[in-house]
C-alpha positions in Angstrom: -7.1 21.5 27.7 -10.0 19.2 27.4 -10.0 16.2 25.0 -12.5 17.9 22.7 -10.2 21.0 22.6 -7.2 18.7 21.9 -9.1 17.2 19.0 -9.9 20.6 17.6 -6.3 21.7 17.9 -4.5 18.7 16.6 -6.8 16.4 14.6 -5.6 17.8 11.3 -2.1 18.9 12.3 -0.5 16.4 10.0 -2.1 18.3 7.1 -1.0 21.7 8.3 -4.2 22.8 10.1 -4.6 23.6 13.7 -1.9 24.2 16.4 1.6 24.6 14.9 3.5 23.6 18.1 3.3 20.1 19.6 2.5 19.8 23.3 5.8 19.9 25.3 4.8 18.4 28.7 1.9 16.9 30.7 1.0 14.5 27.9 -2.4 12.9 28.2 -3.7 9.8 26.5 -6.0 12.1 24.5 -3.0 14.0 23.2 -1.4 10.8 22.0 -4.5 9.3 20.5 -5.4 12.5 18.6 -1.9 13.2 17.3 -1.0 9.7 16.3 -4.4 9.4 14.6 -3.7 12.6 12.9 -0.4 11.2 11.5 -2.3 8.1 10.3 -3.9 10.3 7.6 -0.5 10.2 5.8 -0.2 6.4 6.1 -3.7 6.1 4.6 -2.8 8.5 1.8 0.4 6.5 1.0 -1.4 3.2 1.1 -4.5 4.2 -0.8 -2.8 5.9 -3.7 -0.1 3.2 -4.0 -2.7 0.4 -4.0 -5.1 2.0 -6.5 -2.4 3.0 -9.0 -0.3 -0.1 -8.4 -3.3 -2.3 -9.1 -3.6 -1.2 -12.7 0.2 -1.3 -13.3 0.4 -4.8 -11.8 -2.3 -6.0 -14.1 -0.3 -4.7 -17.1 2.9 -6.3 -15.7 1.2 -9.7 -15.2 -0.1 -9.7 -18.7 3.3 -8.7 -20.1 5.1 -11.4 -18.1 2.7 -14.0 -19.5 3.1 -12.7 -23.1 4.9 -14.9 -25.6 6.6 -11.8 -26.9 10.1 -11.5 -25.4 10.2 -7.7 -25.7 7.2 -7.5 -23.3 8.1 -10.4 -21.1 11.7 -9.6 -20.4 11.2 -6.0 -19.1 8.3 -7.2 -16.9 10.4 -10.1 -15.5 13.3 -7.7 -14.8 11.1 -5.1 -13.0 9.4 -7.7 -10.8 12.7 -9.4 -10.0 14.4 -6.1 -8.9 11.7 -4.9 -6.7 10.9 -8.3 -5.2 14.5 -9.2 -4.8 15.6 -6.0 -2.9 14.4 -4.8 0.6 11.8 -2.0 0.5 13.9 -0.1 3.0 16.9 0.0 0.6 14.6 1.0 -2.2 13.6 4.1 -0.2 17.2 5.2 0.3 18.3 4.5 -3.2 15.3 6.4 -4.7 15.9 9.3 -2.4 19.5 9.8 -3.6 18.4 9.4 -7.2 15.7 12.0 -6.8 18.2 14.4 -5.1 20.4 14.0 -8.1 17.5 14.9 -10.4 16.9 18.1 -8.3 20.2 19.4 -9.4 19.1 19.0 -13.0 15.9 20.9 -12.9 13.6 22.5 -10.3 10.8 20.5 -11.8 12.1 17.5 -10.0 12.0 19.2 -6.5 8.7 17.5 -5.3 10.3 14.0 -5.8 12.5 14.5 -2.7 9.5 15.0 -0.5 7.8 12.2 1.2 4.3 13.0 -0.3 5.6 12.1 -3.8 9.0 10.5 -3.7 8.1 7.9 -1.0 4.7 7.3 -2.7 6.5 6.4 -6.0 8.6 3.9 -4.2 5.6 2.3 -2.6 3.8 2.3 -5.9 6.6 0.5 -7.7 7.1 -2.0 -4.8 3.5 -3.1 -4.5 3.2 -3.2 -8.3 5.9 -5.8 -8.5 4.5 -8.0 -5.7 0.9 -7.7 -7.0 2.0 -8.5 -10.5 3.5 -11.8 -9.3 0.3 -12.6 -7.6 -1.8 -11.8 -10.6 0.7 -13.7 -12.9 0.3 -16.8 -10.7 -3.5 -16.5 -10.9 -3.3 -16.0 -14.7 -1.4 -19.2 -15.0 -3.9 -21.0 -12.8 -7.0 -20.2 -14.9 -8.7 -23.6 -15.5 -8.3 -24.8 -19.0 -12.1 -25.4 -19.2 -12.8 -21.7 -18.8 -10.6 -20.9 -21.8 -12.2 -23.7 -23.9 -15.7 -22.4 -23.0 -14.7 -18.9 -24.1 -13.5 -20.4 -27.4 -16.7 -22.3 -27.8 -18.6 -19.0 -27.4 -16.5 -17.4 -30.1 -14.8 -15.0 -27.8 -11.3 -13.9 -28.7 -8.8 -11.0 -28.1 -10.0 -8.2 -25.8 -13.5 -9.7 -25.3 -12.0 -13.0 -24.2 -9.7 -11.3 -21.7 -12.3 -8.9 -20.3 -15.2 -11.4 -20.0 -13.4 -14.6 -18.9 -9.6 -14.3 -18.2 -9.5 -11.1 -16.2 -12.5 -11.9 -13.9 -11.2 -15.4 -13.2 -7.7 -14.1 -12.6 -9.1 -11.5 -10.1 -11.2 -14.2 -8.3 -8.2 -16.5 -7.9 -5.8 -13.8 -6.9 -8.0 -11.7 -4.6 -7.3 -13.4 -1.2 -3.5 -13.2 -1.7 -3.9 -9.6 -3.0 -5.8 -8.7 0.2 -2.7 -9.8 2.2 -0.5 -7.7 -0.1 -2.7 -4.6 0.5 -2.6 -5.2 4.3 1.2 -5.4 4.2 1.6 -2.3 2.1 -0.4 -0.2 4.6 1.9 -1.6 7.4 5.0 -0.8 5.2 4.0 2.9 5.0 5.6 3.2 8.5 9.0 2.8 6.9 8.6 6.2 5.3 9.5 7.7 8.7 12.9 5.9 8.6 13.6 6.8 5.0 15.5 9.9 3.9 12.3 11.6 2.6 11.4 14.6 4.7 7.8 15.1 5.9 5.7 17.8 4.3 6.3 21.0 6.3 7.5 18.8 9.2 4.0 17.2 9.5 4.8 13.5 9.9 2.9 10.2 9.8 1.7 8.1 12.7 5.1 6.7 13.6 6.5 10.3 13.6 4.2 11.3 16.4 4.5 8.0 18.3 8.2 8.4 18.2 7.9 12.0 19.5 5.9 10.9 22.6 8.2 8.0 23.2 11.2 10.3 23.2 9.6 13.0 25.4 8.1 10.6 28.0 10.8 7.9 27.9 8.0 5.5 27.9 7.4 3.7 24.5 4.8 1.4 26.1 2.0 3.9 25.6 2.4 5.6 22.1 3.5 2.4 20.3 0.5 0.3 21.4 -1.7 3.2 20.4 0.0 3.1 17.0 -0.6 -0.7 16.8 -4.2 -0.2 17.8 -4.8 2.2 14.9 -3.2 -0.2 12.4 -5.2 -3.1 13.6 -8.4 -1.0 13.0 -7.1 -0.1 9.6 -6.4 -3.8 8.9 -10.0 -4.6 9.9 -11.3 -1.9 7.5 -9.2 -3.3 4.6 -10.4 -6.9 5.3 -14.0 -5.7 5.3 -13.7 -3.7 2.0 -11.7 -6.4 0.2 -14.1 -9.1 1.6 -17.0 -7.3 0.0 -15.2 -7.3 -3.3 -14.2 -10.9 -2.9 -17.8 -11.9 -2.3 -18.8 -10.0 -5.5 -16.1 -11.8 -7.5 -17.3 -15.2 -6.3 -21.0 -14.5 -6.4 -21.6 -17.0 -9.2 -19.7 -19.9 -7.4 -21.4 -22.4 -5.1 -21.0 -21.6 -1.4 -18.6 -24.5 -0.7 -16.3 -23.5 -3.5 -16.0 -19.8 -2.7 -12.5 -18.8 -1.8 -12.3 -17.2 1.7 -9.9 -14.4 2.6 -7.4 -15.5 5.2 -4.8 -13.3 6.7 -1.2 -14.6 6.2 1.1 -11.9 7.6 4.6 -11.7 6.2 7.2 -11.2 8.9 10.0 -10.3 6.5 9.9 -8.8 3.0 
């Protein structure tokens, strides 16, 4: 089978299209690149949906944590503490058993035990907690002069938050938030080790890398390919978030613009 034929047969296998059976022998580099790349579609799915939805929830949590009202502040503090204080790997397993228990209550909860939804919910909650702490720190770091200027212009309530507080908070938080986004995409590989089954046995990138490592007894080919894909994905994230960072800081002098620097977290 040529590389083009391999691409046609397996490029979308992780979504249920193309060849149903995996190659059994005579694995080529093309086979491994195509199938691991196919599985990466699921990692991108987990990462993009969790980041987009978690962004809005994290903003709400940060504002609630900064609220003088205890009934808002306490639940936000508790949520952030629980999800930042426990390992993501444990959260996957705990959520899986909770969702299994819900399945026995009603069939409506059946999708929760599948990776495409159950694991996504865990990633959403986890990144929301970490992002909320980042946004909260930025919210507390807004220069007093900016708030005084808003008061001088007669801005208050929602107008004050939308025009002054939120843009400044985003500008201050964005470099750190970029690192959180990168880590979240890397953390999507943990879905493979969690109890959540893949959709119709079509796994993510690590699923296929592990398959080739088991069949060839040589992990030094599929896992570097997996790392290569994630490095490319990281560069894409840096580029996209860098464009947004430039937009957020467009009014600042060049020497005062905050640059995005990668600070990888080894342990979370």
